[in-house]
Every structure is written in structure tokens, then in C-alpha cells.
C-alpha positions in Angstrom: 133.7 171.8 85.7 135.3 170.2 82.7 139.0 171.0 82.2 138.6 170.8 78.4 138.0 174.5 77.9 141.1 175.4 79.9 143.2 172.9 77.9 142.0 174.2 74.6 142.5 177.8 75.8 146.1 176.9 76.8 146.8 175.5 73.4 145.5 178.7 71.8 147.6 180.6 74.3 150.8 178.8 73.2 150.4 179.9 69.6 149.3 183.4 70.6 152.4 183.5 72.8 154.5 182.6 69.8 153.0 185.6 68.0 153.7 187.8 71.0 157.3 186.9 70.8 157.4 188.5 67.3 155.6 191.6 68.6 157.9 192.0 71.6 161.0 191.8 69.3 159.8 193.7 66.3 157.3 196.4 67.4 159.9 198.5 69.4 162.1 198.4 66.3 159.3 199.6 64.0 159.4 196.4 62.0 156.4 194.6 60.5 155.1 191.7 62.6 153.9 189.9 59.5 156.9 190.1 57.1 159.4 188.6 56.9 158.6 185.2 58.3 160.0 184.1 61.6 163.8 183.8 61.4 166.9 183.5 63.5 168.0 187.0 64.6 171.7 185.9 64.4 171.9 184.4 60.9 168.5 185.2 59.4 167.8 181.5 58.9 164.0 181.2 58.0 162.4 178.9 60.6 160.8 175.8 59.2 157.4 174.6 60.5 158.9 172.1 62.9 161.2 174.8 64.3 158.4 177.1 65.1 156.2 174.9 67.3 155.6 176.7 70.6 157.7 175.3 73.5 158.4 172.0 71.8 160.7 173.4 69.1 162.8 175.3 71.7 163.2 172.1 73.8 164.0 170.0 70.7 166.6 172.4 69.5 168.0 172.7 73.1 167.7 176.5 72.9 169.9 176.9 69.8 169.4 177.8 66.1 169.6 174.7 64.0 171.6 176.6 61.3 174.2 178.6 63.2 173.9 177.2 66.7 173.4 180.6 68.2 171.6 180.5 71.5 167.9 181.2 71.5 166.7 183.2 74.5 164.7 181.3 77.1 162.3 184.3 77.0 160.6 182.7 73.9 159.3 179.6 75.8 158.6 181.7 78.9 156.4 184.1 77.0 154.6 181.2 75.3 154.1 179.4 78.7 152.9 182.6 80.4 150.3 183.3 77.7 149.1 179.7 77.7 148.7 179.8 81.5 146.8 183.1 81.4 144.5 181.8 78.6 143.7 178.7 80.6 143.1 180.7 83.8 140.8 183.0 81.8 138.7 180.0 80.6 138.4 178.7 84.2 137.4 182.1 85.7 135.3 183.6 82.9 134.2 180.5 81.0 133.8 180.3 77.2 132.2 183.7 76.8 132.8 186.9 74.9 133.9 188.5 78.2 136.5 185.7 78.6 137.7 186.4 75.1 138.1 190.1 75.9 140.1 189.3 79.1 142.3 186.9 77.1 143.1 189.7 74.7 144.0 192.0 77.6 146.1 189.3 79.3 148.1 188.8 76.1 148.5 192.5 75.7 149.9 192.8 79.2 152.4 190.0 78.5 153.8 192.0 75.6 153.7 195.2 77.7 155.9 193.7 80.4 158.7 192.5 78.2 158.8 195.5 75.9 158.8 197.9 78.9 161.6 195.9 80.6 163.7 196.0 77.5 163.0 199.5 76.1 161.2 201.5 78.8 158.4 201.9 76.3 154.7 201.1 76.3 153.7 201.3 72.7 150.4 202.6 71.3 150.4 199.9 68.6 150.2 197.3 71.4 147.6 199.1 73.5 145.1 200.2 70.8 143.8 196.7 69.9 143.1 196.0 73.6 141.4 199.3 74.0 139.1 198.7 71.1 138.2 195.2 72.4 137.5 196.7 75.8 135.1 199.2 74.4 133.4 196.6 72.3 133.0 194.3 75.3 131.5 197.0 77.4 129.0 197.8 74.6 128.2 194.1 73.9 127.6 193.4 77.6 124.4 195.6 77.5 122.5 192.6 76.0 123.1 190.4 79.0 124.2 192.5 81.9 122.8 196.0 81.2 124.6 199.0 79.8 128.1 199.3 81.2 129.9 201.4 78.7 129.5 204.4 81.0 131.3 202.6 83.9 134.0 201.5 81.5 134.6 205.0 80.1 134.6 206.5 83.6 137.1 203.9 84.8 139.3 204.8 81.8 139.2 208.5 82.6 139.7 208.1 86.4 142.7 205.7 86.0 144.3 207.9 83.3 143.8 211.0 85.5 145.6 209.4 88.4 148.6 208.5 86.4 148.4 211.7 84.3 148.7 213.8 87.4 151.7 211.9 88.5 153.2 212.3 85.0 152.7 216.0 85.1 153.9 216.4 88.7 157.1 214.6 88.0 157.5 216.0 84.5 157.8 212.5 83.1 160.7 211.6 85.5 158.6 209.4 87.8 155.9 208.2 85.4 156.0 207.8 81.6 153.2 208.8 79.3 152.9 205.1 78.3 152.0 204.3 81.9 149.1 206.8 81.6 147.9 205.2 78.5 148.2 201.7 80.0 146.2 202.8 83.0 143.5 204.2 80.7 143.1 200.9 78.9 143.0 199.0 82.2 140.2 201.3 83.4 138.1 200.3 80.4 138.2 196.7 81.7 138.2 197.2 85.4 135.9 200.2 85.9 136.3 202.8 88.6 136.4 200.9 91.9 138.6 198.0 90.8 140.7 200.3 88.7 141.4 202.4 91.8 142.3 199.3 93.7 144.6 198.1 91.0 146.3 201.5 90.8 147.0 201.5 94.6 148.2 197.9 94.4 150.6 198.7 91.6 152.4 201.2 93.9 152.5 198.7 96.7 153.9 196.0 94.4 156.5 198.5 93.1 157.6 199.5 96.6 157.9 195.8 97.7 160.1 194.9 94.7 162.1 198.1 94.4 163.2 198.7 98.0 165.1 195.4 98.2 166.8 196.2 94.9 168.0 199.5 96.2 169.2 198.0 99.5 171.3 195.4 97.8 172.6 197.8 95.2 171.1 196.3 92.2 169.7 199.7 91.1 170.6 203.2 91.9 168.0 205.7 92.9 168.5 207.6 89.7 168.1 204.6 87.4 165.1 204.6 85.2 162.6 201.9 86.4 159.8 200.6 84.2 156.5 201.0 86.1 154.4 199.0 83.6 155.3 195.6 85.0 154.0 196.7 88.5 150.7 197.9 86.9 150.4 194.6 85.0 150.8 192.5 88.1 148.1 194.5 89.9 145.8 194.4 86.8 146.1 190.6 86.6 145.3 190.3 90.3 142.2 192.5 89.7 141.1 190.4 86.7 141.5 187.0 88.3 141.5 187.4 92.1 139.8 190.8 92.7 139.1 190.1 96.3 142.8 190.2 97.0 143.2 193.8 96.1 139.7 195.2 96.5 139.4 195.3 100.3 139.5 199.1 100.5 136.4 199.4 98.3 133.0 197.9 98.0 133.7 196.0 94.8 131.2 196.3 92.0 131.0 194.3 88.9 133.5 194.6 86.1 132.2 196.8 83.3 131.9 193.9 81.0 131.9 190.8 83.2 129.4 188.8 85.2 
């Protein structure tokens, strides 16, 4: 298999990751992601073209604003590199297909979800809705090549939302946020019922593995709010790219839109 599609996808991912940095910073603040143009958050210096090249500009500037020398968070190149890697992986796993494009959109959405949830304990509708629309469109479009799967996608959406919705109601929002319910619903559109159930279970396993050591060493107290979105994202990415790893409790079927 030629590596060219993955390389091209990675380049697209770098620039999409640069856009995601804007979304991650501005969306929780209710700011437009289009205006004003990218600028230094410390001095409002408008970034010139050469200062806004993914990864390379941060390295060339040594992580500092060229105008005021304020430090630029390493999160910016991390988000860009993560998005590039996920786009390349999508091209390798799904090929240059409409299904691959849909998965790339979801992967980019999940990157934004992780960092916004870590910073603000929020999973925003404005971030999820585009991915939901793409998921529905992909399930409808797959009918031409794989048979109708919109029913499986919608059922996955309902089942995954119901699982987390029950937990949200049972804990009165203390153990599970409404944003997690919405995220699970979107993932159900892409994963379907069986793989969606597997990813839901895996999210709790991942959460337990990561949280227990933090409680033991005292990094977090039991009453501290913990974002669950990142755990669900890790499980969802595993389901998308290495489904056999988390699907052992189920007889894995096809994705609602995939091959």
C-alpha cells in the first residue's frame, strides 16, 4: 500500500489541527472561530503567515510570541501533531473513501472534545453537532455500496445515549455530565450498537485504570470533578481503529457506515 495517501492526510491534519486550536480556545469563551484572525492571546499581535504554519512556526519561534516574547503553550503543536497522526491513521485504515473522511471528521472532533473537557469540564454542542450531521450523512450514503445502515446508526445513537443518560439521571449530574450523554450519542451514530456498547464499557475501564492511581498518590480528591469525556474518547478511538481490542465481549458487526 502506498504511503502517499497517509502523508497527504497528515498534511491536511496539521492544518486542521491548527484550526482546532482556535476552536479549543475560543468556543468555550463564546467567541467566533473566524474573527478576528489568529493572534497572540497575551499582546493581541496578529500572526503573520509565517508565524501560523503548523508545528514549524512554533519550533522556529521557540515557543514564544515574536512580538512580546510571551510563552506559547506546547498544546498548540501537540494538537496539530495529534490531528495529523489521526488523519494519517484514518487514511491507512479506511483508505481514501467517504467513510474515511467521516472518521477523520469524528477524530478531529474528539481531539477538540478532550482539550475543552480537560480545561472547562464542558462538551459543547457547537463542537458535536457537525460530527453528528456527518455521521448521519455517512450512514445514509453507505446505502449505495454497503446496504442501508441508517437504522443501525440511529439505534447505536439511542442505545449509547441511554446508557449514559441513565447514569446522568441516577447521579443527578454528579457522576456524569449531560455533555457526556451527547458525546455518547454521537459516537453511537458512528459505531453502531455492538461496538458502541464495547466502547462504553471500555471507557469505564480506562477511567478506572487512570483514576485509581491518581487517587492513591493524592493527585485528586474523591470529590474533585473529573472529566469523563477523555476516557470515552480513548475508547472510541480504539473502536474506530483497532476494534478487535475492545470488542471481545461481543460478536462484532460492521460499522454503520464502514466496510
